N, C-alpha and C positions, 0 to 999 in steps of 0.2 A: 885576272881574267881579261880585263880590258886592255892592258898593255900587251899581253900575248896576242890577243885578237887583232889589235892594230897592226902589229908586225907581221903576223901570219897573213892578214888580209892584204897588206901592202905587197908582200911576196906574191900572193895569189893574183892580185891585180896586175902586177908587172908581167907575170907569165901569161895571163889571159889577154893582155894587150898584144903580145906577140902572136897569140892564136888568132885574135880578131884581125890583126894586120895580114896574116897569111890568108885568112878567109876572104878579106877584101881584095887582095891581089889575085886570088883565084877567080873571084866573081868578076873583077875588072877584065881579066883575060877573056872571059866568055861574053861579057856584055859590051866591052869597049868603053865603059864609063871611065872618065879621067879621074885623076887624084883630086881629092877635095882639099882646099886650103882654108876651109872655115876654121879649123883649130888655130892656125897661125893668125888669122885675122882677129879671132876672139882674144888670143893672148896679147896681140899688139894693142888692142883697145883696152884691155884690162891693165896693162902695164904702162900705157902711154907711149909705147914705141911707135915709130912710123910704120905704116903698112908697106910691105915689100912685094915686088912681083913674085910669082910662083918660083921662078928660078933661084931667088934669093931667100925664100921663106921656108925652105925645107927644115932647117934647124928649129925654127919657131914651131913649125907644124909638129915635129917629133916631140919637142919638149912638152907641148900642150897635150898631145895624144897620149904619151906615156905618163906624164905627170898627173893628168886627170885620172887615168886608169889606176895608178898607184894610190893616190889619195882616196879615191872612192872605194878601192879595194879594202881599205881599213874598215869601212862600214860593214862590208860582207864578212870580214874576219871577226868583228865583234858579234855580228849576228850568229855566226857559227859557234863561237865560244859560249854564247848565251843559250844555245840549243836550237836555234832556228837554222835547220839544215835541210838539205835535200832539194828536189825540184821546186817545191812550193816556195821555199825561201829564195831560191835563185830567181824565180819569177818575180817575186816582190822586189828583189834587188835590181833586176833588169829595168823595172819601172823607175827606180831611184836614178839609175844611170841615164835613162832617157829624159827624165825630168831635169836633172842637173844640166845636161847639154842644152835643153831648151831654155832654161833660165839664163844661162850664160850667153847663148847666141842671141836671144831676144833682148836681153837687158843691154847688150852692147850694140844692138842695131845691125848685127852681122847676119842674123837669121830672121826667119818669119815663122809664125805659128805653124805647126805641122799640118793642121787641117787645111792650110792654104797650099800645100805642096802637091805636085803631081803624085798620083797614087804609087807609081812604080818607084819613085825616089823615096817615098815614105816607107814602102815595104822593104827596100834595100837597107835603109837606115835602121829600121826596127830589127831586121834580121841580124845585122852586124852587132848591134847592141845586145841582142839576145845571145849571140855567140860569146861575147864578152861576159855577160851576166852569168851564164851557166858555166863557162869555163872558170871564172873567178870562184863561183860557188863550189864547184867540184874540188878545186884545189884547197880552198879555205876549209871545206868540210873535212877533207882528208887530214889536213894539219890539225884541226881542232879535235878530231876523233882520237888522236894520239893522247889527248888530255882527258879522255873519258866523256861522259855525258855532261851536257850543260845544265844549268839550273832549270831551264824550261823543260828539258827532257826528263829530268829527275822528278819534277813536279807532275808531269803527265803520267809517269810510271807509278807514282804514288797511288793514284786512283784513276784508272783509265776512263776516258770519256770526259766531256766537259760537264762538271757538276757544280752547282752553286754552293754545296756544302764541303767542297774539297779543301778550301783554305790554302793559304800560301805555305811554302816550305819554311821551316824555322830559319832565322837569320844566319845561324852558323852553317847551314847547308848551302847557302848562296855566297859565302865569303870568297873573295878572290883567292885563286890558287897560285 
């Protein structure tokens, strides 16, 4: 289950990064907002590479943008395989994506805490990360659904509603497929 979830999530994350990029380009066409090179700066700091001017940083930018999306997609794939699917799970995952960005940006000194950002900039970032989070979720959920219900879904179906006496599924019912 975990291995399948990782690969399905990585595929979902890659596809969702393309969706997010298309949404960003559409938004930039309307708002006039320039490209962000924060991903390139973060990757340069994480790897010890010298920072480059935007004209030379495109490769680093794309590497970080897509690499981060693919790696984090693995988390959403595991969530889907476990039975955490649908909009609620995609909302939880969107928070994971936002948190990951902020940890890396703030730890490297490239970014500042979101509460210090101009509200419009914050709204745009949250919107694009939500596009990524929900697109990743939709794709990961579709891929996981081909394998049937996850353990969490089987447990919920055993006795609907959250009940203290429901107990866990037997071990054999949660074994990796």
